[in-house]
C-alpha positions as CSV (number, residue, x, y, z in Angstrom):
1,X,0.1,-0.1,0.1
2,X,1.2,3.5,-0.9
3,X,2.0,4.5,2.5
4,X,2.7,8.6,2.2
5,X,-0.4,8.8,0.0
6,X,-2.6,6.8,2.3
7,X,-1.3,8.9,5.2
8,X,-2.1,12.2,3.5
9,X,-5.2,11.1,2.3
10,X,-6.4,10.0,5.8
11,X,-5.0,13.8,7.1
12,X,-7.0,15.4,4.2
13,X,-10.1,13.8,4.7
14,X,-9.9,14.8,8.6
15,X,-9.2,18.3,7.7
16,X,-12.2,18.0,4.9
17,X,-14.7,16.8,8.0
18,X,-13.2,19.4,10.3
19,X,-13.9,22.4,7.9
20,X,-17.3,20.9,6.8
21,X,-18.0,20.8,10.8
22,X,-17.3,24.6,10.7
23,X,-19.8,24.9,7.9
24,X,-22.6,23.3,9.8
25,X,-21.6,25.5,13.0
26,X,-22.0,28.5,11.0
27,X,-25.2,27.5,9.0
28,X,-26.6,26.9,12.5
29,X,-25.8,30.1,13.9
30,X,-26.9,32.0,11.1
31,X,-30.0,29.5,10.6
32,X,-29.3,29.2,6.7
33,X,-29.9,26.0,5.2
34,X,-28.8,26.9,1.7
35,X,-26.3,29.1,0.4
36,X,-24.6,31.8,2.5
37,X,-27.6,33.9,3.3
38,X,-25.4,37.0,3.1
39,X,-23.6,35.6,6.3
40,X,-20.0,36.7,5.8
41,X,-18.7,34.2,8.3
42,X,-20.9,31.6,6.8
43,X,-19.5,32.3,3.2
44,X,-15.9,32.2,4.6
45,X,-16.5,28.6,6.0
46,X,-18.1,27.5,3.0
47,X,-15.0,28.6,1.0
48,X,-12.6,27.4,3.2
49,X,-14.1,24.1,2.8
50,X,-14.8,24.2,-0.9
51,X,-11.4,25.3,-1.9
52,X,-9.7,22.4,0.2
53,X,-12.1,20.0,-1.5
54,X,-11.2,21.6,-4.8
55,X,-7.6,21.3,-4.5
56,X,-7.0,17.9,-2.4
57,X,-7.9,15.5,-5.1
58,X,-5.2,16.8,-7.7
59,X,-2.9,16.7,-5.1
60,X,-3.5,13.4,-3.9
61,X,-3.6,11.9,-7.5
62,X,-0.1,13.5,-8.2
63,X,1.4,12.4,-4.9
64,X,0.3,8.8,-5.6
65,X,1.8,8.8,-9.0
66,X,5.0,10.1,-7.5
67,X,5.0,7.7,-5.0
68,X,4.2,4.6,-7.4
69,X,7.0,6.4,-9.5
70,X,9.4,5.7,-7.0
71,X,10.1,9.3,-5.7
72,X,12.0,9.1,-2.2
73,X,9.8,9.3,0.9
74,X,11.5,12.4,2.1
75,X,10.2,14.1,-1.1
76,X,6.7,12.8,-0.7
77,X,6.5,13.7,2.7
78,X,7.7,17.4,2.2
79,X,5.2,17.8,-0.6
80,X,2.3,16.1,1.1
81,X,2.9,17.5,4.5
82,X,3.5,20.9,2.7
83,X,0.3,20.7,1.1
84,X,-1.5,20.0,3.9
85,X,0.1,22.4,6.2
86,X,-0.6,25.1,3.5
87,X,-4.1,24.1,3.5
88,X,-4.7,24.6,7.2
89,X,-2.9,28.0,6.9
90,X,-5.2,29.0,4.2
91,X,-8.2,27.7,6.1
92,X,-7.1,29.6,9.2
93,X,-6.6,32.9,7.4
94,X,-9.8,32.5,5.4
95,X,-11.9,31.9,8.5
96,X,-10.6,34.9,10.3
97,X,-11.3,37.6,7.5
98,X,-12.2,37.5,4.0
99,X,-9.6,40.2,2.7
100,X,-5.9,39.9,2.4
101,X,-4.3,37.7,5.4
102,X,-1.2,36.3,6.2
103,X,-2.7,32.9,6.1
104,X,-4.6,33.1,3.1
105,X,-1.6,34.4,1.0
106,X,1.1,32.1,2.4
107,X,-1.5,29.2,2.3
108,X,-1.9,29.6,-1.4
109,X,1.7,30.3,-2.1
110,X,2.3,27.0,-0.3
111,X,-0.4,25.0,-2.0
112,X,0.6,26.1,-5.5
113,X,4.4,25.4,-4.7
114,X,3.6,21.9,-3.7
115,X,1.1,21.3,-6.6
116,X,3.6,22.8,-9.1
117,X,6.3,20.7,-7.8
118,X,4.6,17.7,-7.9
119,X,3.5,18.4,-11.7
120,X,7.0,19.2,-12.4
121,X,8.4,16.1,-11.0
122,X,5.7,14.2,-12.9
123,X,6.5,15.6,-16.1
124,X,10.2,15.0,-15.5
125,X,9.6,11.4,-14.6
126,X,7.5,10.9,-17.7
127,X,9.9,12.4,-19.9
128,X,12.7,10.4,-18.3
129,X,10.7,7.1,-19.2
130,X,9.9,8.3,-22.6
131,X,13.9,8.8,-23.3
132,X,14.6,5.2,-21.8
């Protein structure tokens, strides 16, 4: 079983559930069943949850392919851990305010850096296979 991908998939799902619970709490507080009802706190909670759900599947697929391709465990953990830490930072920043924030900015920079790094590594591995 691919250990690194399994680890980050499990941690990612726990974060999805945690952020989903935050949406439920905000919905109950604002008494809004569908949408955000114009409530800024609920809108931020929805986006923090959705943003993770939008990015996590792509990151996990790339991490799995890298792991199956034989990338060293250290790199897998740096990429997977960096991605998840960045998503946590982004969610924290977005939960505090909707404008520019340290957490949102650096969370996105870290997310994109991890995902771009995985994509570049996958391309490099694929091109290496092609030339072999």
